[in-house]
DRENTORKOL-3810 file (N, C-alpha, C; in nm, 4 decimals):
REM DRENTORKOL-3810
@n.u->0.0684; n.v->17.2585; n.w->7.6002; ca.u->0.1024; ca.v->17.2154; ca.w->7.4655; c.u->0.1248; c.v->17.0652; c.w->7.4636
@n.u->0.0978; n.v->17.0112; n.w->7.3471; ca.u->0.1114; ca.v->16.8672; ca.w->7.3297; c.u->0.2232; c.v->16.8358; c.w->7.2310
@n.u->0.2709; n.v->16.7153; n.w->7.2358; ca.u->0.3660; ca.v->16.6673; ca.w->7.1361; c.u->0.2861; c.v->16.6297; c.w->7.0115
@n.u->0.3375; n.v->16.6657; n.w->6.8967; ca.u->0.2669; ca.v->16.6403; ca.w->6.7708; c.u->0.2406; c.v->16.4913; c.w->6.7502
@n.u->0.3343; n.v->16.4062; n.w->6.7889; ca.u->0.3143; ca.v->16.2615; ca.w->6.7738; c.u->0.1976; c.v->16.2152; c.w->6.8614
@n.u->0.1819; n.v->16.2732; n.w->6.9795; ca.u->0.0683; ca.v->16.2376; ca.w->7.0653; c.u->-0.0636; c.v->16.2806; c.w->7.0018
@n.u->-0.0642; n.v->16.3986; n.w->6.9397; ca.u->-0.1844; ca.v->16.4448; ca.w->6.8691; c.u->-0.2155; c.v->16.3488; c.w->6.7545
@n.u->-0.1131; n.v->16.3082; n.w->6.6803; ca.u->-0.1323; ca.v->16.2131; ca.w->6.5709; c.u->-0.1898; c.v->16.0817; c.w->6.6230
@n.u->-0.1356; n.v->16.0340; n.w->6.7330; ca.u->-0.1860; ca.v->15.9085; ca.w->6.7910; c.u->-0.3315; c.v->15.9224; c.w->6.8361
@n.u->-0.3663; n.v->16.0385; n.w->6.8866; ca.u->-0.5053; ca.v->16.0636; ca.w->6.9262; c.u->-0.5963; c.v->16.0607; c.w->6.8029
@n.u->-0.5498; n.v->16.1164; n.w->6.6926; ca.u->-0.6276; ca.v->16.1128; ca.w->6.5682; c.u->-0.6453; c.v->15.9696; c.w->6.5187
@n.u->-0.5407; n.v->15.8885; n.w->6.5296; ca.u->-0.5505; ca.v->15.7468; ca.w->6.4920; c.u->-0.6540; c.v->15.6772; c.w->6.5804
@n.u->-0.6517; n.v->15.7088; n.w->6.7081; ca.u->-0.7485; ca.v->15.6525; ca.w->6.8032; c.u->-0.8911; c.v->15.6928; c.w->6.7647
@n.u->-0.9110; n.v->15.8202; n.w->6.7302; ca.u->-1.0444; ca.v->15.8655; ca.w->6.6904; c.u->-1.0907; c.v->15.7947; c.w->6.5635
@n.u->-1.0016; n.v->15.7790; n.w->6.4673; ca.u->-1.0370; ca.v->15.7087; ca.w->6.3435; c.u->-1.0753; c.v->15.5647; c.w->6.3756
@n.u->-0.9948; n.v->15.4991; n.w->6.4575; ca.u->-1.0218; ca.v->15.3593; ca.w->6.4928; c.u->-1.1558; c.v->15.3458; c.w->6.5635
@n.u->-1.1928; n.v->15.4437; n.w->6.6452; ca.u->-1.3208; ca.v->15.4382; ca.w->6.7168; c.u->-1.4393; c.v->15.4453; c.w->6.6206
@n.u->-1.4130; n.v->15.4867; n.w->6.4954; ca.u->-1.5163; ca.v->15.4905; ca.w->6.3916; c.u->-1.4880; c.v->15.3862; c.w->6.2831
@n.u->-1.4054; n.v->15.2879; n.w->6.3171; ca.u->-1.3673; ca.v->15.1792; ca.w->6.2255; c.u->-1.3034; c.v->15.2312; c.w->6.0972
@n.u->-1.2232; n.v->15.3361; n.w->6.1109; ca.u->-1.1525; ca.v->15.3944; ca.w->5.9971; c.u->-1.0032; c.v->15.3946; c.w->6.0259
@n.u->-0.9258; n.v->15.4257; n.w->5.9244; ca.u->-0.7810; ca.v->15.4353; ca.w->5.9392; c.u->-0.7327; c.v->15.5632; c.w->5.8729
@n.u->-0.6091; n.v->15.6002; n.w->5.9020; ca.u->-0.5484; ca.v->15.7205; ca.w->5.8451; c.u->-0.4122; c.v->15.6861; c.w->5.7854
@n.u->-0.3707; n.v->15.7651; n.w->5.6884; ca.u->-0.2366; ca.v->15.7536; ca.w->5.6315; c.u->-0.1478; c.v->15.8621; c.w->5.6929
@n.u->-0.0177; n.v->15.8521; n.w->5.6672; ca.u->0.0758; ca.v->15.9530; ca.w->5.7169; c.u->0.0391; c.v->16.0912; c.w->5.6622
@n.u->0.0040; n.v->16.0995; n.w->5.5333; ca.u->-0.0297; ca.v->16.2305; ca.w->5.4778; c.u->-0.1544; c.v->16.2877; c.w->5.5449
@n.u->-0.2545; n.v->16.2038; n.w->5.5686; ca.u->-0.3730; ca.v->16.2518; ca.w->5.6394; c.u->-0.3348; c.v->16.3025; c.w->5.7785
@n.u->-0.2511; n.v->16.2266; n.w->5.8472; ca.u->-0.2088; ca.v->16.2683; ca.w->5.9812; c.u->-0.1392; c.v->16.4034; c.w->5.9784
@n.u->-0.0485; n.v->16.4216; n.w->5.8828; ca.u->0.0236; ca.v->16.5491; ca.w->5.8726; c.u->-0.0734; c.v->16.6654; c.w->5.8640
@n.u->-0.1674; n.v->16.6533; n.w->5.7736; ca.u->-0.2594; ca.v->16.7641; ca.w->5.7491; c.u->-0.3572; c.v->16.7821; c.w->5.8652
@n.u->-0.4041; n.v->16.6715; n.w->5.9238; ca.u->-0.4980; ca.v->16.6830; ca.w->6.0351; c.u->-0.4326; c.v->16.7419; c.w->6.1595
@n.u->-0.3087; n.v->16.7041; n.w->6.1865; ca.u->-0.2369; ca.v->16.7629; ca.w->6.3013; c.u->-0.2180; c.v->16.9127; c.w->6.2774
@n.u->-0.1810; n.v->16.9489; n.w->6.1553; ca.u->-0.1640; ca.v->17.0903; ca.w->6.1191; c.u->-0.2961; c.v->17.1668; c.w->6.1351
@n.u->-0.4040; n.v->17.1117; n.w->6.0835; ca.u->-0.5351; ca.v->17.1769; ca.w->6.0934; c.u->-0.5752; c.v->17.1925; c.w->6.2407
@n.u->-0.5550; n.v->17.0881; n.w->6.3196; ca.u->-0.5881; ca.v->17.0972; ca.w->6.4624; c.u->-0.5089; c.v->17.2097; c.w->6.5292
@n.u->-0.3819; n.v->17.2205; n.w->6.4931; ca.u->-0.2988; ca.v->17.3278; ca.w->6.5495; c.u->-0.3540; c.v->17.4652; c.w->6.5105
@n.u->-0.3890; n.v->17.4816; n.w->6.3846; ca.u->-0.4458; ca.v->17.6084; ca.w->6.3387; c.u->-0.5765; c.v->17.6418; c.w->6.4081
@n.u->-0.6631; n.v->17.5428; n.w->6.4230; ca.u->-0.7904; ca.v->17.5644; ca.w->6.4924; c.u->-0.7668; c.v->17.6035; c.w->6.6379
@n.u->-0.6711; n.v->17.5379; n.w->6.7002; ca.u->-0.6423; ca.v->17.5667; ca.w->6.8417; c.u->-0.5879; c.v->17.7092; c.w->6.8588
@n.u->-0.5019; n.v->17.7502; n.w->6.7678; ca.u->-0.4500; ca.v->17.8869; ca.w->6.7723; c.u->-0.5640; c.v->17.9885; c.w->6.7603
@n.u->-0.6569; n.v->17.9634; n.w->6.6692; ca.u->-0.7650; ca.v->18.0587; ca.w->6.6438; c.u->-0.8712; c.v->18.0582; c.w->6.7531
@n.u->-0.9073; n.v->17.9411; n.w->6.8009; ca.u->-1.0193; ca.v->17.9324; ca.w->6.8950; c.u->-0.9789; c.v->17.9403; c.w->7.0414
@n.u->-0.8539; n.v->17.9084; n.w->7.0719; ca.u->-0.8104; ca.v->17.9098; ca.w->7.2121; c.u->-0.6925; c.v->18.0031; c.w->7.2378
@n.u->-0.6440; n.v->18.0668; n.w->7.1320; ca.u->-0.5345; ca.v->18.1626; ca.w->7.1425; c.u->-0.4123; c.v->18.1026; c.w->7.2119
@n.u->-0.3881; n.v->17.9750; n.w->7.1823; ca.u->-0.2688; ca.v->17.9095; ca.w->7.2352; c.u->-0.2243; c.v->17.8007; c.w->7.1388
@n.u->-0.0972; n.v->17.7683; n.w->7.1464; ca.u->-0.0419; ca.v->17.6649; ca.w->7.0594; c.u->-0.0880; c.v->17.5280; c.w->7.1067
@n.u->-0.1210; n.v->17.4429; n.w->7.0111; ca.u->-0.1513; ca.v->17.3037; ca.w->7.0434; c.u->-0.0230; c.v->17.2221; c.w->7.0466
@n.u->0.0678; n.v->17.2514; n.w->6.9549; ca.u->0.1891; ca.v->17.1724; ca.w->6.9373; c.u->0.3107; c.v->17.2398; c.w->6.9975
@n.u->0.4042; n.v->17.1580; n.w->7.0439; ca.u->0.5302; ca.v->17.2133; ca.w->7.0921; c.u->0.6401; c.v->17.2008; c.w->6.9870
@n.u->0.6037; n.v->17.1638; n.w->6.8641; ca.u->0.6998; ca.v->17.1559; ca.w->6.7538; c.u->0.6629; c.v->17.2555; c.w->6.6444
@n.u->0.7611; n.v->17.2862; n.w->6.5613; ca.u->0.7369; ca.v->17.3746; ca.w->6.4473; c.u->0.6734; c.v->17.2966; c.w->6.3334
@n.u->0.6033; n.v->17.3699; n.w->6.2492; ca.u->0.5461; ca.v->17.3120; ca.w->6.1283; c.u->0.6282; c.v->17.3636; c.w->6.0114
@n.u->0.6668; n.v->17.2719; n.w->5.9247; ca.u->0.7519; ca.v->17.3058; ca.w->5.8106; c.u->0.6738; c.v->17.3014; c.w->5.6806
@n.u->0.7209; n.v->17.3802; n.w->5.5850; ca.u->0.6646; ca.v->17.3778; ca.w->5.4497; c.u->0.7474; c.v->17.2807; c.w->5.3662
@n.u->0.6874; n.v->17.1670; n.w->5.3337; ca.u->0.7505; ca.v->17.0682; ca.w->5.2463; c.u->0.6750; c.v->17.0680; c.w->5.1144
@n.u->0.7274; n.v->16.9987; n.w->5.0181; ca.u->0.6682; ca.v->16.9950; ca.w->4.8844; c.u->0.5189; c.v->16.9613; c.w->4.8872
@n.u->0.4800; n.v->16.8663; n.w->4.9692; ca.u->0.3401; ca.v->16.8224; ca.w->4.9712; c.u->0.2581; c.v->16.8879; c.w->5.0815
@n.u->0.3044; n.v->17.0018; n.w->5.1296; ca.u->0.2252; ca.v->17.0783; ca.w->5.2251; c.u->0.2898; c.v->17.0899; c.w->5.3613
@n.u->0.2102; n.v->17.1333; n.w->5.4584; ca.u->0.2603; ca.v->17.1479; ca.w->5.5946; c.u->0.2970; c.v->17.0114; c.w->5.6523
@n.u->0.4116; n.v->17.0043; n.w->5.7172; ca.u->0.4604; ca.v->16.8787; ca.w->5.7750; c.u->0.5211; c.v->16.9052; c.w->5.9118
@n.u->0.4922; n.v->16.8148; n.w->6.0030; ca.u->0.5578; ca.v->16.8152; ca.w->6.1329; c.u->0.6579; c.v->16.6990; c.w->6.1259
@n.u->0.7880; n.v->16.7297; n.w->6.1156; ca.u->0.8863; ca.v->16.6231; ca.w->6.0927; c.u->0.8773; c.v->16.5057; c.w->6.1902
@n.u->0.8566; n.v->16.5310; n.w->6.3185; ca.u->0.8486; ca.v->16.4206; ca.w->6.4152; c.u->0.7360; c.v->16.3230; c.w->6.3797
@n.u->0.6233; n.v->16.3757; n.w->6.3342; ca.u->0.5109; ca.v->16.2899; ca.w->6.2953; c.u->0.5464; c.v->16.2125; c.w->6.1688
@n.u->0.6040; n.v->16.2822; n.w->6.0733; ca.u->0.6439; ca.v->16.2154; ca.w->5.9492; c.u->0.7375; c.v->16.0976; c.w->5.9790
@n.u->0.8421; n.v->16.1212; n.w->6.0553; ca.u->0.9403; ca.v->16.0164; ca.w->6.0818; c.u->0.8843; c.v->15.9039; c.w->6.1696
@n.u->0.7926; n.v->15.9366; n.w->6.2573; ca.u->0.7320; ca.v->15.8339; ca.w->6.3430; c.u->0.6502; c.v->15.7334; c.w->6.2608
@n.u->0.5848; n.v->15.7822; n.w->6.1557; ca.u->0.4930; ca.v->15.6963; ca.w->6.0804; c.u->0.5357; c.v->15.6713; c.w->5.9359
@n.u->0.6541; n.v->15.7107; n.w->5.8978; ca.u->0.6972; ca.v->15.6998; ca.w->5.7581; c.u->0.7032; c.v->15.5564; c.w->5.7078
@n.u->0.7206; n.v->15.4605; n.w->5.7951; ca.u->0.7297; ca.v->15.3219; ca.w->5.7498; c.u->0.6000; c.v->15.2762; c.w->5.6824
@n.u->0.4897; n.v->15.3460; n.w->5.7061; ca.u->0.3627; ca.v->15.3083; ca.w->5.6443; c.u->0.3450; c.v->15.3685; c.w->5.5047
@n.u->0.4357; n.v->15.4603; n.w->5.4680; ca.u->0.4276; ca.v->15.5285; ca.w->5.3375; c.u->0.2862; c.v->15.5790; c.w->5.3157
@n.u->0.2184; n.v->15.5311; n.w->5.2116; ca.u->0.0818; ca.v->15.5773; ca.w->5.1858; c.u->-0.0225; c.v->15.4739; c.w->5.2289
@n.u->0.0225; n.v->15.3751; n.w->5.3076; ca.u->-0.0704; ca.v->15.2728; ca.w->5.3577; c.u->-0.1383; c.v->15.3220; c.w->5.4860
@n.u->-0.2488; n.v->15.2584; n.w->5.5183; ca.u->-0.3199; ca.v->15.2926; ca.w->5.6407; c.u->-0.2368; c.v->15.2541; c.w->5.7630
@n.u->-0.2389; n.v->15.3395; n.w->5.8607; ca.u->-0.1655; ca.v->15.3162; ca.w->5.9847; c.u->-0.2544; c.v->15.2316; c.w->6.0759
@n.u->-0.2033; n.v->15.1204; n.w->6.1282; ca.u->-0.2868; ca.v->15.0318; ca.w->6.2104; c.u->-0.3320; c.v->15.0981; c.w->6.3400
@n.u->-0.4473; n.v->15.0544; n.w->6.3867; ca.u->-0.5048; ca.v->15.1097; ca.w->6.5090; c.u->-0.4115; c.v->15.0936; c.w->6.6279
@n.u->-0.3255; n.v->14.9926; n.w->6.6258; ca.u->-0.2337; ca.v->14.9707; ca.w->6.7378; c.u->-0.1385; c.v->15.0879; c.w->6.7584
@n.u->-0.1239; n.v->15.1739; n.w->6.6568; ca.u->-0.0379; ca.v->15.2927; ca.w->6.6688; c.u->-0.1095; c.v->15.4058; c.w->6.7429
@n.u->-0.2393; n.v->15.3931; n.w->6.7624; ca.u->-0.3161; ca.v->15.4987; ca.w->6.8275; c.u->-0.3091; c.v->15.4898; c.w->6.9789
@n.u->-0.3331; n.v->15.6027; n.w->7.0423; ca.u->-0.3371; ca.v->15.6089; ca.w->7.1883; c.u->-0.4144; c.v->15.7336; c.w->7.2283
@n.u->-0.4701; n.v->15.7296; n.w->7.3448; ca.u->-0.5483; ca.v->15.8434; ca.w->7.3915; c.u->-0.4607; c.v->15.9609; c.w->7.4308
@n.u->-0.3472; n.v->15.9378; n.w->7.4910; ca.u->-0.2600; ca.v->16.0474; ca.w->7.5335; c.u->-0.3190; c.v->16.1269; c.w->7.6475
@n.u->-0.2460; n.v->16.2284; n.w->7.6903; ca.u->-0.2891; ca.v->16.3145; ca.w->7.7995; c.u->-0.3044; c.v->16.4566; c.w->7.7462
@n.u->-0.4278; n.v->16.5044; n.w->7.7429; ca.u->-0.4576; ca.v->16.6351; ca.w->7.6856; c.u->-0.5538; c.v->16.7115; c.w->7.7760
@n.u->-0.5536; n.v->16.8430; n.w->7.7614; ca.u->-0.6544; ca.v->16.9244; ca.w->7.8298; c.u->-0.7876; c.v->16.9059; c.w->7.7578
@n.u->-0.8944; n.v->16.9482; n.w->7.8220; ca.u->-1.0264; ca.v->16.9392; ca.w->7.7587; c.u->-1.0306; c.v->17.0189; c.w->7.6286
@n.u->-0.9705; n.v->17.1382; n.w->7.6281; ca.u->-0.9683; ca.v->17.2199; ca.w->7.5063; c.u->-0.8908; c.v->17.1506; c.w->7.3943
@n.u->-0.7800; n.v->17.0864; n.w->7.4293; ca.u->-0.7005; ca.v->17.0157; ca.w->7.3280; c.u->-0.7785; c.v->16.8985; c.w->7.2694
@n.u->-0.8448; n.v->16.8227; n.w->7.3550; ca.u->-0.9265; ca.v->16.7104; ca.w->7.3073; c.u->-1.0363; c.v->16.7608; c.w->7.2156
@n.u->-1.1016; n.v->16.8700; n.w->7.2554; ca.u->-1.2085; ca.v->16.9279; ca.w->7.1737; c.u->-1.1558; c.v->16.9713; c.w->7.0372
@n.u->-1.0408; n.v->17.0347; n.w->7.0343; ca.u->-0.9824; ca.v->17.0804; ca.w->6.9076; c.u->-0.9457; c.v->16.9628; c.w->6.8181
@n.u->-0.8823; n.v->16.8623; n.w->6.8741; ca.u->-0.8417; ca.v->16.7453; ca.w->6.7956; c.u->-0.9656; c.v->16.6761; c.w->6.7392
@n.u->-1.0675; n.v->16.6607; n.w->6.8209; ca.u->-1.1922; ca.v->16.5979; ca.w->6.7766; c.u->-1.2588; c.v->16.6814; c.w->6.6672
@n.u->-1.2584; n.v->16.8126; n.w->6.6823; ca.u->-1.3178; ca.v->16.8999; ca.w->6.5811; c.u->-1.2443; c.v->16.8866; c.w->6.4483
@n.u->-1.1124; n.v->16.8852; n.w->6.4534; ca.u->-1.0344; ca.v->16.8685; ca.w->6.3305; c.u->-1.0668; c.v->16.7356; c.w->6.2646
@n.u->-1.0710; n.v->16.6295; n.w->6.3443; ca.u->-1.1003; ca.v->16.4973; ca.w->6.2872; c.u->-1.2418; c.v->16.4908; c.w->6.2317
@n.u->-1.3400; n.v->16.5369; n.w->6.3087; ca.u->-1.4797; ca.v->16.5280; ca.w->6.2651; c.u->-1.5061; c.v->16.6066; c.w->6.1371
@n.u->-1.4375; n.v->16.7179; n.w->6.1197; ca.u->-1.4622; ca.v->16.8013; ca.w->6.0022; c.u->-1.3748; c.v->16.7675; c.w->5.8820
@n.u->-1.2559; n.v->16.7132; n.w->5.9064; ca.u->-1.1623; ca.v->16.6918; ca.w->5.7960; c.u->-1.1111; c.v->16.5485; c.w->5.7835
@n.u->-1.1411; n.v->16.4627; n.w->5.8797; ca.u->-1.0956; ca.v->16.3243; ca.w->5.8748; c.u->-1.1574; c.v->16.2438; c.w->5.7623
@n.u->-1.2647; n.v->16.2939; n.w->5.7050; ca.u->-1.3316; ca.v->16.2226; ca.w->5.5950; c.u->-1.2558; c.v->16.2357; c.w->5.4626
@n.u->-1.1601; n.v->16.3288; n.w->5.4567; ca.u->-1.0872; ca.v->16.3517; ca.w->5.3320; c.u->-0.9613; c.v->16.2661; c.w->5.3269
@n.u->-0.9278; n.v->16.2193; n.w->5.2066; ca.u->-0.8036; ca.v->16.1436; ca.w->5.1919; c.u->-0.6849; c.v->16.2398; c.w->5.1946
@n.u->-0.5655; n.v->16.1833; n.w->5.2001; ca.u->-0.4450; ca.v->16.2649; ca.w->5.2120; c.u->-0.4255; c.v->16.3626; c.w->5.0975
@n.u->-0.4554; n.v->16.3196; n.w->4.9759; ca.u->-0.4346; ca.v->16.4070; ca.w->4.8602; c.u->-0.5339; c.v->16.5222; c.w->4.8586
@n.u->-0.6558; n.v->16.4977; n.w->4.9042; ca.u->-0.7537; ca.v->16.6071; ca.w->4.9136; c.u->-0.7097; c.v->16.7062; c.w->5.0211
@n.u->-0.6639; n.v->16.6549; n.w->5.1343; ca.u->-0.6141; ca.v->16.7438; ca.w->5.2398; c.u->-0.4912; c.v->16.8215; c.w->5.1923
@n.u->-0.4091; n.v->16.7568; n.w->5.1127; ca.u->-0.2928; ca.v->16.8252; ca.w->5.0541; c.u->-0.3394; c.v->16.9433; c.w->4.9697
@n.u->-0.4385; n.v->16.9193; n.w->4.8850; ca.u->-0.4893; ca.v->17.0265; ca.w->4.7986; c.u->-0.5527; c.v->17.1391; c.w->4.8814
@n.u->-0.6234; n.v->17.1034; n.w->4.9857; ca.u->-0.6862; ca.v->17.2037; ca.w->5.0719; c.u->-0.5804; c.v->17.2934; c.w->5.1359
@n.u->-0.4728; n.v->17.2334; n.w->5.1837; ca.u->-0.3693; ca.v->17.3115; ca.w->5.2523; c.u->-0.2710; c.v->17.3779; c.w->5.1560
@n.u->-0.2851; n.v->17.3496; n.w->5.0274; ca.u->-0.1987; ca.v->17.4094; ca.w->4.9251; c.u->-0.2600; c.v->17.5335; c.w->4.8607
@n.u->-0.3819; n.v->17.5675; n.w->4.8956; ca.u->-0.4512; ca.v->17.6769; ca.w->4.8279; c.u->-0.3741; c.v->17.8081; c.w->4.8369
@n.u->-0.3860; n.v->17.8850; n.w->4.7302; ca.u->-0.3244; ca.v->18.0177; ca.w->4.7281; c.u->-0.3771; c.v->18.0980; c.w->4.8470
@n.u->-0.2875; n.v->18.1623; n.w->4.9178; ca.u->-0.3247; ca.v->18.2397; ca.w->5.0361; c.u->-0.3121; c.v->18.1619; c.w->5.1663
@n.u->-0.2911; n.v->18.0310; n.w->5.1561; ca.u->-0.2751; ca.v->17.9513; ca.w->5.2779; c.u->-0.1370; c.v->17.9776; c.w->5.3383
@n.u->-0.1188; n.v->17.9463; n.w->5.4656; ca.u->0.0132; ca.v->17.9635; ca.w->5.5259; c.u->0.1226; c.v->17.8870; c.w->5.4506
@n.u->0.0942; n.v->17.7635; n.w->5.4101; ca.u->0.1935; ca.v->17.6865; ca.w->5.3346; c.u->0.2297; c.v->17.7589; c.w->5.2058
@n.u->0.1287; n.v->17.8050; n.w->5.1325; ca.u->0.1516; ca.v->17.8729; ca.w->5.0049; c.u->0.2377; c.v->17.9970; c.w->5.0259
@n.u->0.2066; n.v->18.0730; n.w->5.1297; ca.u->0.2815; ca.v->18.1973; ca.w->5.1517; c.u->0.4277; c.v->18.1708; c.w->5.1852
@n.u->0.4567; n.v->18.0602; n.w->5.2510; ca.u->0.5962; ca.v->18.0264; ca.w->5.2821; c.u->0.6627; c.v->17.9582; c.w->5.1625
@n.u->0.5926; n.v->17.8644; n.w->5.1003; ca.u->0.6513; ca.v->17.7855; ca.w->4.9912; c.u->0.6805; c.v->17.8716; c.w->4.8689
@n.u->0.5840; n.v->17.9518; n.w->4.8286; ca.u->0.6003; ca.v->18.0324; ca.w->4.7077; c.u->0.6469; c.v->18.1746; c.w->4.7371
@n.u->0.5724; n.v->18.2461; n.w->4.8197; ca.u->0.6052; ca.v->18.3863; ca.w->4.8464; c.u->0.7289; c.v->18.4011; c.w->4.9332
@n.u->0.7552; n.v->18.3025; n.w->5.0199; ca.u->0.8686; ca.v->18.3101; ca.w->5.1104; c.u->0.9869; c.v->18.2262; c.w->5.0668
@n.u->0.9833; n.v->18.1774; n.w->4.9448; ca.u->1.0930; ca.v->18.0969; ca.w->4.8897; c.u->1.1188; c.v->17.9687; c.w->4.9672
@n.u->1.0154; n.v->17.9101; n.w->5.0260; ca.u->1.0299; ca.v->17.7857; ca.w->5.1000; c.u->1.0731; c.v->17.6695; c.w->5.0136
@n.u->1.0384; n.v->17.6756; n.w->4.8840; ca.u->1.0768; ca.v->17.5630; ca.w->4.7988; c.u->1.2270; c.v->17.5589; c.w->4.7759
@n.u->1.2966; n.v->17.6681; n.w->4.8060; ca.u->1.4422; ca.v->17.6697; ca.w->4.7968; c.u->1.5086; c.v->17.6475; c.w->4.9321
@n.u->1.4292; n.v->17.6496; n.w->5.0385; ca.u->1.4833; ca.v->17.6361; ca.w->5.1730; c.u->1.4238; c.v->17.5127; c.w->5.2384
@n.u->1.5039; n.v->17.4061; n.w->5.2507; ca.u->1.4549; ca.v->17.2832; ca.w->5.3111; c.u->1.4069; c.v->17.3104; c.w->5.4533
@n.u->1.2890; n.v->17.2589; n.w->5.4844; ca.u->1.2304; ca.v->17.2718; ca.w->5.6182; c.u->1.1975; c.v->17.4155; c.w->5.6573
@n.u->1.1596; n.v->17.4987; n.w->5.5620; ca.u->1.1193; ca.v->17.6356; ca.w->5.5956; c.u->1.0052; c.v->17.6300; c.w->5.6976
@n.u->1.0177; n.v->17.7074; n.w->5.8032; ca.u->0.9182; ca.v->17.7069; ca.w->5.9111; c.u->0.7987; c.v->17.7933; c.w->5.8721
@n.u->0.6794; n.v->17.7404; n.w->5.8996; ca.u->0.5568; ca.v->17.8186; ca.w->5.8849; c.u->0.5308; c.v->17.8788; c.w->6.0230
@n.u->0.5464; n.v->18.0103; n.w->6.0378; ca.u->0.5318; ca.v->18.0719; ca.w->6.1706; c.u->0.3907; c.v->18.0553; c.w->6.2279
@n.u->0.3839; n.v->18.0324; n.w->6.3584; ca.u->0.2544; ca.v->18.0194; ca.w->6.4241; c.u->0.1662; c.v->18.1414; c.w->6.4019
@n.u->0.2262; n.v->18.2581; n.w->6.3973; ca.u->0.1467; ca.v->18.3802; ca.w->6.3766; c.u->0.0788; c.v->18.3784; c.w->6.2395
@n.u->0.1479; n.v->18.3270; n.w->6.1400; ca.u->0.0903; ca.v->18.3159; ca.w->6.0052; c.u->-0.0253; c.v->18.2161; c.w->6.0066
@n.u->-0.0050; n.v->18.1037; n.w->6.0725; ca.u->-0.1106; ca.v->18.0016; ca.w->6.0827; c.u->-0.2296; c.v->18.0584; c.w->6.1591
@n.u->-0.2029; n.v->18.1225; n.w->6.2708; ca.u->-0.3102; ca.v->18.1776; ca.w->6.3546; c.u->-0.3928; c.v->18.2797; c.w->6.2768
@n.u->-0.3273; n.v->18.3726; n.w->6.2083; ca.u->-0.4011; ca.v->18.4746; ca.w->6.1327; c.u->-0.4891; c.v->18.4123; c.w->6.0255
@n.u->-0.4390; n.v->18.3091; n.w->5.9608; ca.u->-0.5170; ca.v->18.2392; ca.w->5.8581; c.u->-0.6417; c.v->18.1747; c.w->5.9193
@n.u->-0.6243; n.v->18.1068; n.w->6.0301; ca.u->-0.7375; ca.v->18.0391; ca.w->6.0937; c.u->-0.8325; c.v->18.1374; c.w->6.1621
@n.u->-0.7828; n.v->18.2521; n.w->6.2044; ca.u->-0.8729; ca.v->18.3560; ca.w->6.2557; c.u->-0.9638; c.v->18.4073; c.w->6.1446
@n.u->-0.9101; n.v->18.4158; n.w->6.0229; ca.u->-0.9919; ca.v->18.4573; ca.w->5.9083; c.u->-1.1006; c.v->18.3535; c.w->5.8811
@n.u->-1.0650; n.v->18.2278; n.w->5.8897; ca.u->-1.1634; ca.v->18.1205; ca.w->5.8714; c.u->-1.2692; c.v->18.1287; c.w->5.9816
@n.u->-1.2243; n.v->18.1510; n.w->6.1042; ca.u->-1.3166; ca.v->18.1623; ca.w->6.2174; c.u->-1.4131; c.v->18.2791; c.w->6.1970
@n.u->-1.3628; n.v->18.3924; n.w->6.1526; ca.u->-1.4480; ca.v->18.5108; ca.w->6.1388; c.u->-1.5438; c.v->18.5015; c.w->6.0205
@n.u->-1.5034; n.v->18.4319; n.w->5.9148; ca.u->-1.5909; ca.v->18.4192; ca.w->5.7976; c.u->-1.6777; c.v->18.2940; c.w->5.8023
@n.u->-1.6327; n.v->18.1944; n.w->5.8806; ca.u->-1.7051; ca.v->18.0689; ca.w->5.8848; c.u->-1.6865; c.v->17.9865; c.w->5.7578
@n.u->-1.5865; n.v->18.0213; n.w->5.6772; ca.u->-1.5661; ca.v->17.9541; ca.w->5.5494; c.u->-1.4396; c.v->17.8698; c.w->5.5537
@n.u->-1.4583; n.v->17.7416; n.w->5.5753; ca.u->-1.3437; ca.v->17.6511; ca.w->5.5790; c.u->-1.2897; c.v->17.6243; c.w->5.4406
@n.u->-1.3617; n.v->17.6663; n.w->5.3358; ca.u->-1.3128; ca.v->17.6424; ca.w->5.2001; c.u->-1.1892; c.v->17.7265; c.w->5.1693
@n.u->-1.1548; n.v->17.8200; n.w->5.2554; ca.u->-1.0320; ca.v->17.8983; ca.w->5.2361; c.u->-0.9185; c.v->17.8404; c.w->5.3179
@n.u->-0.9414; n.v->17.7208; n.w->5.3731; ca.u->-0.8423; ca.v->17.6555; ca.w->5.4577; c.u->-0.7099; c.v->17.6468; c.w->5.3881
END
């Protein structure tokens, strides 16, 4: 398992390698998506932290607090780093970035807010909007991403 901040830094590094940048909101959603993909495709957790249901979607608090000073501005490449990951972890992070890094933070927010998503089930069905930092269980995330894997339809992300 990796630290979520290290995964975020790896995503910043990947963006920089393509002369692009990411915002904190993009990082939140991309780290979450990478975790979901890793659960579904490798049957193991990518992150060693919990994912919470916040108003604007799935959030990993450590990542949020590490990069919050940038607000909605692009995070400079100097914040990126390669980190130490297994081959499967690198592949998952790269897959998440290659498929979803093209979307801005608000689009990723909308994607992860869809009815039936893990965030939606905790925020609305599980009363997460009344419970600060409600945890989105890994099993819920995994089952959702297994459905995406089996159907091949990322539009239900």
